[in-house]
C-alpha positions in Angstrom: -13.9 6.1 1.0 -13.7 2.4 1.6 -14.8 1.3 5.1 -12.0 -0.6 6.8 -13.2 -3.5 8.9 -16.4 -2.4 10.4 -18.0 0.7 11.9 -17.3 -0.6 15.3 -13.8 -1.9 14.6 -12.3 0.0 11.6 -9.3 -2.3 11.0 -8.5 -4.6 7.9 -6.0 -7.4 8.1 -4.3 -8.9 5.0 -2.0 -11.9 4.7 -0.4 -11.6 1.2 1.6 -14.2 -0.8 2.2 -14.8 -4.5 -1.3 -16.1 -5.0 -3.0 -13.0 -3.6 -4.9 -10.8 -6.0 -2.9 -7.7 -4.9 0.5 -9.3 -4.4 2.2 -6.2 -6.0 1.5 -2.8 -4.3 1.1 0.0 -7.0 1.4 3.6 -5.8 -1.5 4.6 -3.7 -2.5 6.5 -0.5 -5.4 6.5 2.0 -6.4 8.3 5.1 -5.9 5.4 7.3 -2.7 4.2 9.0 -0.9 1.1 7.8 1.8 -1.2 9.3 3.4 -3.9 7.1 5.3 -6.9 8.4 7.5 -9.1 6.3 7.3 -12.9 6.9 9.8 -14.1 4.2 11.6 -12.8 1.2 12.1 -9.2 0.6 9.9 -6.2 0.1 11.2 -3.0 -1.8 9.2 -0.1 -0.5 8.8 3.4 -1.5 7.3 5.6 1.2 6.8 9.2 0.6 9.8 9.3 -1.8 12.1 7.3 0.6 13.2 3.9 -0.6 13.8 0.9 1.7 14.4 -2.8 1.5 12.5 -4.8 4.1 13.7 -8.2 5.2 12.0 -11.1 7.2 10.9 -10.0 10.6 11.1 -6.2 9.6 8.1 -3.8 9.8 7.2 -0.5 8.3 4.9 2.2 9.5 2.8 4.2 7.0 1.3 7.3 8.5 -2.1 8.4 7.2 -2.0 10.2 3.9 1.5 8.8 3.0 2.1 8.0 -0.7 3.5 4.4 -0.8 4.2 1.5 -3.3 6.0 -1.8 -3.1 7.5 -4.7 -5.0 7.7 -8.0 -3.2 10.5 -10.5 -4.1 9.4 -14.2 -3.3 7.8 -12.4 -0.4 5.1 -13.2 2.1 3.9 -10.3 4.0 1.1 -9.1 6.2 -0.4 -5.5 6.7 -3.0 -3.9 8.8 -4.9 -0.7 7.7 -6.8 1.0 10.4 -8.5 4.3 11.3 -6.4 5.8 14.1 -9.5 7.5 15.5 -10.5 4.2 17.1 -7.7 4.7 19.5 -8.8 8.2 20.6 -11.4 7.0 23.1 -8.8 6.5 25.8 -9.0 9.2 28.6 -6.5 12.0 29.5 -2.9 11.8 28.3 -3.5 8.6 26.2 -6.1 10.6 24.2 -3.7 13.6 23.9 -0.8 11.4 22.6 -3.0 9.6 20.2 -4.4 12.9 19.1 -0.9 14.2 18.3 -0.3 11.2 15.9 -3.7 11.4 14.3 -3.3 15.2 13.8 0.1 14.7 12.3 1.9 16.9 14.9 4.5 14.1 15.3 6.4 12.1 12.7 6.9 8.5 13.9 9.8 6.1 12.9 8.9 4.5 9.5 11.1 1.3 9.7 11.5 -1.3 12.4 14.3 -3.9 12.3 13.7 -7.6 13.2 15.7 -7.2 16.5 13.7 -4.2 17.6 12.1 -4.7 20.9 8.9 -3.1 19.5 8.7 -5.7 16.8 9.5 -8.5 19.2 7.1 -7.4 22.0 4.2 -5.8 20.0 4.1 -6.1 16.2 5.0 -9.8 15.8 2.4 -11.0 18.4 -0.1 -8.4 17.0 0.1 -10.1 13.5 0.0 -13.5 15.1 -3.3 -12.7 16.9 -4.8 -11.2 13.6 -3.6 -14.4 11.8 -5.3 -16.7 14.2 -8.4 -14.6 14.8 -9.2 -16.3 18.1 -12.0 -15.2 20.5 -10.9 -11.9 22.1 -8.7 -10.8 19.3 -10.1 -7.4 19.2 -9.2 -6.6 22.8 -5.7 -8.0 22.3 -5.3 -6.0 19.1 -6.3 -2.7 20.6 -4.0 -3.4 23.6 -1.0 -4.2 21.4 -1.5 -1.1 19.3 -1.5 1.1 22.5 1.6 -0.6 23.7 3.3 0.0 20.2 2.5 3.7 20.1 3.3 4.0 23.9 6.7 2.3 23.1 7.5 4.8 20.3 6.8 7.6 22.7 8.8 6.1 25.6 12.0 5.8 23.7 11.6 9.1 21.6 11.3 7.4 18.1 9.5 10.4 16.7 10.0 14.0 15.8 7.7 16.8 16.5 6.3 18.9 13.7 6.0 22.2 15.4 4.4 24.1 12.4 2.6 21.5 10.3 2.9 22.9 6.7 0.9 22.0 3.6 1.8 18.8 2.0 4.7 19.0 -0.4 3.6 20.2 -3.8 5.3 17.4 -5.6 3.6 14.8 -3.3 0.2 16.3 -4.0 0.8 16.2 -7.8 1.8 12.6 -7.7 -1.3 11.7 -5.7 -3.5 13.5 -8.2 -1.9 11.4 -11.0 -2.2 8.1 -9.3 -5.8 8.9 -8.3 -6.5 9.7 -12.0 -5.0 6.4 -13.1 -6.8 4.5 -10.4 -10.2 5.8 -11.5 -9.7 5.8 -15.3 -7.3 3.0 -16.1 -9.8 1.1 -18.0 -10.6 4.1 -20.3 -8.3 5.7 -22.9 -5.7 7.8 -21.1 -3.0 9.7 -22.9 0.2 11.4 -21.7 -1.5 14.7 -22.2 -4.3 13.6 -19.9 -2.0 12.8 -17.2 0.2 15.9 -17.6 -2.7 18.3 -17.8 -4.2 16.9 -14.6 -1.3 18.5 -12.7 -0.9 21.5 -15.1 2.6 20.5 -16.4 3.9 20.3 -19.8 4.6 16.8 -21.2 8.5 17.0 -21.1 8.7 18.4 -17.5 6.0 16.0 -16.3 7.7 12.9 -17.8 11.0 13.9 -16.0 9.2 14.7 -12.7 7.2 11.4 -12.8 10.3 9.2 -13.7 12.3 10.7 -11.0 9.7 9.7 -8.5 8.7 6.2 -9.8 11.6 5.0 -12.0 9.1 4.5 -14.7 7.7 6.7 -17.5 4.0 7.8 -17.1 2.8 5.4 -19.8 5.0 2.5 -18.5 3.4 2.9 -15.0 0.0 3.0 -16.6 0.6 -0.3 -18.4 2.1 -1.8 -15.2 -1.1 -0.7 -13.3 -3.4 -2.2 -15.9 -1.6 -5.5 -15.7 -2.0 -5.5 -11.9 -5.7 -4.8 -12.3 -5.9 -7.6 -14.8 -4.3 -10.0 -12.3 -6.8 -8.8 -9.7 -9.6 -9.7 -12.0 -8.2 -13.0 -12.9 -8.2 -13.9 -9.3 -11.7 -12.8 -8.7 -13.8 -13.6 -11.8 -14.4 -16.4 -14.4 -13.7 -14.1 -17.5 -11.5 -15.1 -20.4 -8.4 -13.3 -21.2 -9.9 -11.1 -24.0 -12.6 -9.8 -21.5 -10.0 -9.2 -18.9 -7.7 -7.2 -21.3 -10.5 -5.0 -22.4 -11.7 -4.4 -18.8 -8.0 -3.4 -17.9 -7.9 -0.8 -20.6 -6.0 -2.7 -23.4 -7.6 -2.1 -26.7 -6.2 -5.3 -28.3 -5.8 -8.7 -26.6 -2.4 -9.2 -28.5 -0.9 -6.0 -27.1 -2.1 -7.1 -23.6 -0.5 -10.5 -24.0 2.9 -8.8 -25.0 2.9 -6.4 -22.1 1.7 -9.0 -19.6 4.4 -11.6 -20.7 7.1 -8.8 -20.6 6.0 -7.9 -17.0 5.2 -11.3 -15.5 7.4 -13.7 -17.7 4.4 -15.7 -18.6 1.6 -15.4 -21.2 -1.6 -14.3 -19.6 -3.5 -17.4 -20.9 -1.0 -19.8 -19.5 -1.1 -17.8 -16.2 -4.9 -18.0 -16.1 -5.0 -21.7 -16.7 -2.4 -22.3 -13.8 -4.4 -20.1 -11.6 -7.8 -21.8 -12.2 -6.0 -25.3 -12.0 -5.0 -24.4 -8.2 -8.7 -23.5 -7.4 
């Protein structure tokens, strides 16, 4: 698994605008907790099958292990991804409360409005601290995270999971498919490959996948490949043909058609504009 931040302080901060290599958020999951904060525009979020539209000043909490994806619309947003275990070192009741969250014995509120006191008093200043990265930011970050979780408990914005049950079978199947796509998107992947990974026949698998993502499996695969191509455009000096092949497109011409349909601009033109800005 990827190390978030450092061993001593396992937290990553990301400021994401249209020029970021990972502007779109394909379906994924991780064992760390994440908090997302919208600065401008709107963000269409899918979180464990629940859809929500986030507006400026609103935030979302992603518990560890949640399956999530998002589409930004003229959006600038920030997120932190962190290992909750770094908050378990506090003594006594503090450790007990954080242990409940880390152990998934409680389900915290997922969405926080712009007028929510927890946003105003903890999340907005937290992201400002991380943006500025001034001396002492680590201490202030930890303090505000404790205040945020303490505030959730204080007002009862959680539900107890008395008997934690195994993760929903459908969610586990989706995670398996997305993990397969993430690890093998650059190779030849067929509908049968994806369906057999979760032991479903093609017809049922297609229906099940589209209900969850509003795309067919192969549409999602092409979407994911284009997003990986965008990431490579940002980070390398490769040409369009090399990037197309790296992303799993067998023919550059097909890549151009898919890219233009998805992004409204030809990949060569996009790449030229991107490199002109650097």
